[in-house]
N, C-alpha and C positions, 0 to 999 in steps of 0.2 A: 401971148395969144389970148384974146378975149374968149371967155367960155361960150359966148353966143356964136363964135366962129367954129366951134367944135361940133361933132356929131354925137348924139347920145344913143347908146344901144340899151334899150329897155330890158332885154333878156339878161344881158351881162351886168347892167347897172354901171356902165363905164362910159366916159367921154373919150372920143378918139379924134386925132387930127393927123393928116398925112405927113409922113416923115420923108425927107429927101432920099432915104435909102430904099423907099418903096414899101416899107411897113407903115405902122401907125403908132403915134404917141398915144399912151393910155394913162388915164387917171380915173379911179373909182369914186363913186359917191361917198364911200366910207372914208377914203383919203381926204376928200374935200371937207367932210364933217369933222375930221380930225385936224383941220387947219392946213393940210398939205397943199402946196401950190405948184409942185413940180411934176410934170407928166414925163414919162420915160418911154423910150422906144425899146421894145424887147429884142430887136434885132441888131441894134448898134449902140454906140455910147452917147448919142445925142439926147438932150433934155430940153424941155421948154417950160417956161414959167406961165402958169394959168392965171389970168386976171378974172377975179370973180368976187361977189359979195358974200363973205362968210355967213352973214345972217340968213341968206336964202338957203343955206345948207345946214342950218342948225338941226340937230337931231331932235325931231319932235316927240320921239318916243321916250326921251329922257326927261324926267321931272326932278326938280330940286326941292327937297324938303328941309326945312329948318326944324331942328329938335331943340326944344328949350329945356333946360335943367332947372329944377326947383330945389333951392337949398333952404332947409328949415333950420333956424338957429333957436335953441331953447334958452 
């Protein structure tokens, strides 16, 4: 399922999609940032694969720092 076809709940920070059982498949923003692409229905055993661009969900709060070590040889 394309992520564009899912509904986004701003309060819960989750994407949902209707499940045939009557409930909704769910996947959180955090799961997407972690590279997870499987949305699960909490009421049954069905799952769906979410198609999305991982770069759009990169955690902007994380910064990567390189630390250089200096070695002095006498």
